[in-house]
MARSERO-146595 format. One record per atom (N, C-alpha, C): x, y, z; residue in one letter. Coordinates in steps of 0.05 Angstrom, whole numbers, padded with zeros to 5 digits, always signed. Layout:
REM residues N
XYZA;...
***
This chain:
REM residues 218
-00486+00076+00209M;-00486+00101+00200M;-00452+00108+00182M;-00442+00104+00208K;-00414+00109+00212K;-00408+00093+00197K;-00404+00067+00199E;-00392+00051+00182E;-00403+00043+00146E;-00424+00061+00152I;-00436+00058+00117I;-00411+00091+00112I;-00412+00108+00123Y;-00395+00125+00109Y;-00367+00110+00100Y;-00356+00097+00128L;-00325+00097+00123L;-00322+00077+00096L;-00340+00069+00097F;-00346+00035+00076F;-00349+00062+00042F;-00361+00083+00039L;-00365+00094+00020L;-00342+00119+00014L;-00318+00120+00041L;-00306+00129+00033L;-00284+00108+00010L;-00274+00095+00034S;-00263+00073+00018S;-00260+00062-00002S;-00282+00064-00016E;-00292+00058-00048E;-00286+00078-00058E;-00264+00102-00045I;-00260+00117-00076I;-00229+00102-00088I;-00222+00075-00073I;-00203+00060-00090I;-00212+00056-00111I;-00244+00053-00115L;-00254+00055-00146L;-00236+00067-00159L;-00234+00099-00159L;-00224+00102-00177L;-00201+00099-00191L;-00183+00094-00181P;-00155+00079-00190P;-00164+00054-00202P;-00183+00039-00194L;-00187+00009-00204L;-00198+00014-00229L;-00223+00027-00237I;-00238+00035-00260I;-00208+00046-00280I;-00193+00067-00269I;-00176+00082-00296I;-00160+00054-00306I;-00158+00034-00277G;-00131+00014-00290G;-00144+00002-00305G;-00171-00007-00303L;-00175-00027-00320L;-00185-00016-00340L;-00196+00011-00350V;-00191+00011-00371V;-00167+00016-00388V;-00150+00021-00377R;-00116+00023-00393R;-00101+00002-00392R;-00123-00023-00377L;-00102-00050-00375L;-00083-00050-00393L;-00092-00046-00421P;-00064-00061-00434P;-00041-00052-00438P;-00042-00023-00427R;-00021-00009-00433R;-00014-00009-00402R;-00025-00024-00378I;+00000-00025-00353I;+00011-00051-00355I;-00006-00073-00375K;+00004-00107-00374K;+00032-00097-00397K;+00042-00077-00407R;+00066-00076-00422R;+00077-00069-00411R;+00074-00041-00387S;+00086-00034-00365S;+00100-00047-00345S;+00119-00030-00329S;+00117-00043-00299S;+00111-00049-00282S;+00087-00033-00286Y;+00064-00027-00255Y;+00054-00055-00253Y;+00047-00074-00266Q;+00033-00099-00268Q;+00027-00103-00224Q;+00044-00099-00213P;+00034-00117-00190P;+00025-00085-00175P;+00035-00067-00182F;+00021-00042-00164F;-00009-00038-00173F;-00021-00054-00195F;-00038-00054-00204F;-00064-00077-00192F;-00042-00102-00189I;-00043-00114-00173I;-00058-00109-00145I;-00041-00100-00133Y;-00047-00079-00106Y;-00081-00063-00102Y;-00079-00056-00120I;-00098-00037-00123I;-00125-00060-00128I;-00128-00076-00129I;-00148-00097-00143I;-00148-00109-00122I;-00124-00121-00095L;-00128-00142-00080L;-00137-00114-00058L;-00135-00088-00061G;-00151-00060-00037G;-00177-00062-00044G;-00178-00063-00068A;-00219-00054-00079A;-00226-00085-00059A;-00211-00114-00067F;-00228-00133-00062F;-00226-00134-00026F;-00208-00130-00018W;-00207-00125+00013W;-00226-00101+00031W;-00231-00075+00009E;-00257-00059+00030E;-00276-00071+00028E;-00287-00089+00011V;-00321-00098+00004V;-00314-00122+00027V;-00300-00141+00032L;-00293-00163+00043L;-00297-00154+00076L;-00283-00120+00076N;-00285-00118+00103N;-00297-00109+00114N;-00320-00092+00094F;-00346-00083+00102F;-00363-00110+00101F;-00360-00126+00081F;-00373-00147+00090F;-00371-00170+00112F;-00354-00167+00125L;-00345-00184+00148L;-00351-00157+00180L;-00353-00131+00174I;-00367-00130+00194I;-00398-00116+00192I;-00402-00111+00174T;-00438-00089+00181T;-00457-00123+00167T;-00442-00141+00151V;-00463-00163+00156V;-00454-00186+00165V;-00436-00199+00171L;-00432-00215+00189L;-00422-00214+00221L;-00422-00189+00226H;-00414-00175+00246H;-00402-00194+00258H;-00364-00200+00247A;-00345-00212+00255A;-00324-00202+00252A;-00308-00206+00271Q;-00281-00194+00263Q;-00265-00201+00240Q;-00252-00175+00239N;-00239-00178+00212N;-00203-00178+00218N;-00201-00178+00235V;-00172-00170+00246V;-00151-00191+00229V;-00162-00221+00238A;-00146-00240+00217A;-00136-00233+00184A;-00165-00231+00175A;-00171-00227+00145A;-00137-00200+00142A;-00140-00176+00158L;-00132-00159+00148L;-00100-00161+00155L;-00097-00176+00176N;-00068-00190+00177N;-00052-00201+00150N;-00071-00225+00145I;-00068-00237+00115I;-00065-00213+00096I;-00083-00183+00092F;-00082-00170+00070F;-00057-00149+00075F;-00040-00139+00107F;-00024-00134+00115F;+00003-00146+00097F;+00003-00171+00096L;+00023-00189+00083L;+00027-00189+00057L;+00006-00190+00041L;+00003-00200+00015L;+00008-00164+00003L;+00008-00150+00014E;+00011-00115+00014E;+00037-00111+00013E;+00057-00119+00036W;+00087-00126+00027W;+00087-00137-00001W;+00083-00161-00002L;+00104-00173-00022L;+00090-00160-00049L;+00073-00156-00056L;+00067-00129-00073L;+00078-00108-00078L;+00077-00099-00056I;+00092-00068-00064I;+00121-00075-00068I;+00133-00096-00054A;+00161-00092-00057A;+00168-00112-00085A;+00154-00131-00100W;+00157-00135-00124W;+00152-00108-00135W;+00130-00088-00136Q;+00132-00073-00154Q;+00161-00050-00158Q;+00179-00046-00128F;+00193-00032-00123F;+00222-00052-00136F;+00222-00078-00142H;+00236-00092-00153H;+00235-00092-00188H;+00202-00083-00189N;+00205-00079-00227N;+00222-00043-00224N;+00214-00033-00208W;+00225-00002-00216W;+00259-00005-00213W;+00272-00031-00207G;+00297-00029-00210G;+00317-00026-00178G;+00298-00026-00164L;+00316-00029-00132L;+00315-00054-00131L;+00351-00056-00129L;+00363-00080-00117L;+00361-00096-00139L;+00358-00096-00159R;+00344-00112-00185R;+00375-00127-00187R;+00404-00115-00200G;+00422-00130-00205G;+00430-00141-00171G;+00419-00134-00140R;+00435-00150-00121R;+00402-00169-00117R;+00399-00188-00130K;+00371-00206-00116K;+00374-00216-00099K;+00399-00228-00089T;+00404-00244-00055T;+00389-00216-00037T;+00408-00203-00036V;+00396-00177-00018V;+00364-00171-00016V;+00361-00167-00051F;+00322-00156-00044F;+00308-00178-00038F;+00316-00211-00034Y;+00301-00229-00026Y;+00300-00234+00007Y;+00332-00221+00018I;+00337-00224+00043I;+00309-00206+00053I;+00312-00173+00047V;+00299-00158+00048V;+00269-00163+00047V;+00257-00184+00029V;+00239-00186+00029V;+00224-00207+00051V;+00249-00221+00054A;+00236-00245+00080A;+00238-00235+00107A;+00258-00223+00117I;+00256-00214+00137I;+00226-00204+00153I;+00205-00180+00139P;+00181-00181+00146P;+00160-00205+00149P;+00183-00221+00123C;+00149-00244+00123C;+00162-00260+00147C;+00189-00262+00161L;+00194-00280+00179L;+00183-00269+00195L;+00186-00244+00209V;+00173-00228+00230V;+00137-00235+00235V;+00125-00240+00204W;+00098-00231+00205W;+00092-00266+00212W;+00110-00288+00206I;+00104-00321+00212I;+00103-00314+00245I;+00131-00308+00259S;+00133-00313+00287S;+00107-00299+00304S;+00096-00260+00293E;+00079-00258+00310E;+00058-00269+00305E;+00040-00271+00284Y;+00014-00272+00271Y;+00012-00314+00282Y;+00038-00327+00277L;+00029-00350+00271L;+00043-00365+00294L;+00071-00357+00306I;+00084-00374+00322I;+00078-00372+00347I;+00068-00360+00354F;+00059-00328+00373F;+00026-00318+00375F;+00016-00333+00358G;-00008-00340+00357G;-00019-00307+00358G;-00020-00287+00339Q;-00031-00265+00348Q;-00038-00248+00322Q;-00046-00280+00312L;-00065-00275+00276L;-00094-00256+00291L;-00117-00254+00317Y;-00128-00237+00320Y;-00120-00216+00334Y;-00094-00209+00321H;-00092-00173+00341H;-00070-00170+00317H;-00073-00137+00317L;-00051-00122+00305L;-00024-00126+00318L;-00008-00147+00316A;+00013-00143+00338A;+00028-00118+00316A;+00049-00102+00335P;+00059-00077+00329P;+00082-00084+00308P;+00103-00107+00313Y;+00140-00106+00293Y;+00128-00107+00271Y;+00108-00131+00267Y;+00124-00126+00229Y;+00100-00105+00211Y;+00081-00093+00228H;+00069-00078+00220H;+00085-00043+00213H;+00108-00048+00236V;+00120-00021+00231V;+00143-00021+00215V;+00157-00055+00216L;+00173-00056+00208L;+00169-00058+00168L;+00152-00067+00158Y;+00142-00063+00129Y;+00139-00037+00124Y;+00123-00022+00144C;+00106+00006+00127C;+00132+00032+00125C;+00162+00015+00152F;+00181+00033+00139F;+00196+00028+00122F;+00196+00001+00110L;+00222-00010+00095L;+00203+00011+00064L;+00173+00006+00065I;+00159+00016+00037I;+00168+00049+00041I;+00161+00067+00060V;+00170+00091+00062V;+00210+00095+00057V;+00224+00081+00059L;+00253+00073+00063L;+00259+00077+00030L;+00241+00051+00013F;+00249+00044-00020F;+00237+00069-00027F;+00216+00087-00012S;+00212+00103-00040S;+00220+00126-00035S;+00225+00132-00020V;+00248+00163-00005V;+00273+00158-00035V;+00279+00131-00024N;+00311+00121-00047N;+00297+00126-00076N;+00273+00116-00081T;+00268+00115-00113T;+00265+00140-00116T;+00243+00158-00105I;+00251+00185-00110I;+00275+00202-00109I;+00293+00198-00082N;+00324+00212-00090N;+00332+00201-00122N;+00336+00177-00125F;+00341+00175-00156F;+00335+00191-00172F;+00308+00183-00180M;+00291+00198-00202M;+00306+00230-00194M;+00303+00244-00175I;+00312+00274-00172I;+00344+00273-00187I;+00364+00251-00184T;+00391+00257-00192T;+00389+00247-00209T;+00373+00232-00234H;+00367+00214-00259H;+00355+00233-00271H;+00335+00240-00272D;+00308+00244-00281D;+00307+00269-00284D;+00302+00287-00306Y;+00307+00326-00301Y;+00271+00325-00308Y;+00271+00301-00320R;+00234+00311-00328R;+00217+00322-00301R;+00190+00333-00307N;+00172+00347-00290N;+00179+00314-00268N;+00177+00315-00253L;+00170+00287-00239L;+00138+00282-00227L;+00124+00313-00227F;+00095+00305-00222F;+00090+00297-00241F;+00087+00289-00264K;+00068+00280-00285K;+00087+00255-00296K;+00107+00245-00273N;+00112+00216-00264N;+00095+00192-00250N;+00088+00179-00259P;+00079+00157-00246P;+00087+00148-00227P;+00110+00144-00228T;+00130+00129-00199T;+00131+00148-00182T;+00137+00180-00192F;+00143+00191-00171F;+00128+00196-00152F;+00086+00201-00166L;+00066+00205-00161L;+00066+00174-00133L;+00063+00153-00146I;+00058+00131-00120I;+00078+00132-00097I;+00103+00140-00108C;+00122+00140-00077C;+00109+00160-00064C;+00109+00184-00069I;+00096+00205-00050I;+00068+00193-00046I;+00044+00177-00057A;+00027+00165-00036A;+00040+00144-00017A;+00053+00131-00022F;+00066+00112-00004F;+00082+00123+00019F;+00100+00141+00010I;+00104+00163+00036I;+00085+00166+00056I;+00063+00187+00041I;+00038+00196+00053I;+00021+00176+00075I;+00011+00150+00061Y;+00005+00138+00076Y;+00017+00111+00093Y;+00041+00100+00083F;+00055+00085+00102F;+00065+00108+00126F;+00072+00125+00120I;+00081+00138+00147I;+00059+00150+00174I;+00041+00160+00158Y;+00013+00154+00176Y;+00011+00127+00192Y;+00013+00106+00176R;+00004+00073+00187R;+00023+00075+00202R;+00049+00082+00204I;+00064+00074+00229I;+00059+00099+00253I;+00036+00118+00243I;+00026+00132+00272I;+00007+00123+00276I;-00012+00111+00261F;-00030+00085+00261F;-00029+00082+00287F;-00006+00062+00283N;-00004+00033+00301N;+00001+00040+00324N;+00027+00069+00327W;+00024+00083+00350W;-00006+00081+00368W;-00020+00098+00356A;-00044+00103+00362A;-00061+00083+00378A;-00053+00065+00356Y;-00075+00043+00363Y;-00064+00019+00391Y;-00049+00017+00391Q;-00030+00003+00407Q;-00037+00015+00435Q;-00036+00051+00439T;-00032+00071+00458T;-00066+00059+00463T;-00072+00068+00445S;-00112+00063+00463S;-00124+00041+00476S;-00098+00013+00466L;-00109-00003+00484L;-00109-00002+00515L;-00091+00015+00509K;-00084+00014+00543K;-00117+00032+00559K;-00120+00057+00542G;-00135+00083+00554G;-00135+00105+00523G;-00160+00111+00506A;-00163+00122+00485A;-00148+00155+00503A;-00146+00172+00486T;-00141+00201+00488T;-00159+00216+00470T;-00153+00244+00466E;-00165+00256+00443E;-00148+00254+00419E;-00127+00256+00428T;-00108+00255+00402T;-00105+00219+00388T;-00100+00203+00406T;-00100+00172+00388T;-00133+00167+00372T;-00155+00180+00384S;-00179+00175+00369S;-00177+00194+00345S;-00174+00215+00351F;-00165+00235+00323F;-00149+00218+00300F;-00127+00204+00313I;-00110+00202+00287I;-00127+00169+00281I;-00143+00156+00289I;-00153+00129+00291I;-00174+00135+00251I;-00188+00162+00276M;-00207+00166+00254M;-00200+00176+00226M;-00171+00189+00233L;-00161+00208+00206L;-00156+00179+00182L;-00144+00151+00188I;-00144+00142+00167I;-00153+00137+00143I;-00184+00136+00142G;-00203+00128+00133G;-00201+00155+00108G;-00191+00185+00115Y;-00190+00204+00100Y;-00157+00195+00088Y;-00133+00194+00109I;-00115+00186+00089I;-00114+00176+00078I;-00124+00146+00076N;-00145+00127+00054N;-00140+00136+00022N;-00166+00150+00034A;-00177+00163+00005A;-00161+00182-00007A;-00153+00214+00006L;-00118+00221-00006L;-00103+00207-00032L;-00091+00182-00016T;-00077+00161-00031T;-00091+00157-00044T;-00114+00140-00053N;-00124+00129-00081N;-00131+00149-00105N;-00140+00177-00091I;-00131+00199-00105I;-00107+00202-00124I;-00080+00199-00107I;-00056+00198-00116I;-00061+00177-00145I;-00069+00148-00125F;-00054+00132-00138F;-00075+00135-00174F;-00096+00147-00170A;-00123+00147-00190A;-00092+00157-00220A;-00090+00183-00199V;-00072+00212-00225V;-00039+00202-00235V;-00034+00180-00215A;-00007+00164-00226A;-00022+00148-00243A;-00036+00129-00246L;-00049+00110-00265L;-00056+00128-00294L;-00067+00140-00281L;-00074+00161-00322L;-00044+00177-00322L;-00026+00174-00312R;+00000+00175-00324R;+00020+00163-00341R;+00015+00131-00338I;+00020+00116-00346I;+00035+00130-00372I;+00057+00128-00383P;+00059+00128-00412P;+00047+00100-00430P;+00038+00098-00460P;+00047+00084-00483P;+00065+00066-00478P;+00070+00046-00488P;+00093+00032-00490P;+00108+00039-00510P;+00133+00041-00515Q;+00153+00050-00533Q;+00150+00041-00556Q;+00148+00056-00580K;+00140+00033-00618K;+00169+00036-00623K;+00185+00008-00615F;+00205+00016-00633F;+00213+00002-00667F;+00230+00019-00679T;+00223+00013-00713T;+00251+00011-00717T;+00257-00003-00734L;+00289-00005-00752L;+00301+00015-00766L;+00284+00037-00769E;+00285+00060-00790E;+00309+00088-00772E;
***
């Protein structure tokens, strides 16, 4: 029953997915394509994760680690679309490559693909939080409109909430391997609710994506 409840909680991701599909023509003409691909990937992962654990009774860690790599690449691409380091492509590629190299080192070279190795996890979560804070700071100083109606602002807020919690979750998970405590168990349990909150914010953000501007010669 616990697995089914967590699966149903995770399926809140269908909310932004459905909204995105309804507004697909608008998304295709915007800078949010990588973000919507990320939503599709997340929805696919939730189904695959439930199938692996509940139906096949198999380990999901290897697939999860591959998902984490794709997650980083898609989110980095999204920030690049929003203008982050767009004029400094070499720096951008280096920043993107560093977590990828850490992923290769931890999971392939050192054979940790079937374990949740900490360094890549913390590094890319920290970078996403840093990107989000930087984007919000830029918007605050350059955009005087209501930020809570801005989809980029909402997505960045969701990223900050979710990936800061993921860093805390990683600490709790690694600590629990040596012996779980009430605190670590509570943090690990709460991740499903944080994920649901994030997906609700994502859904609101997708509703806020404006229609493409029409240019005329008049």
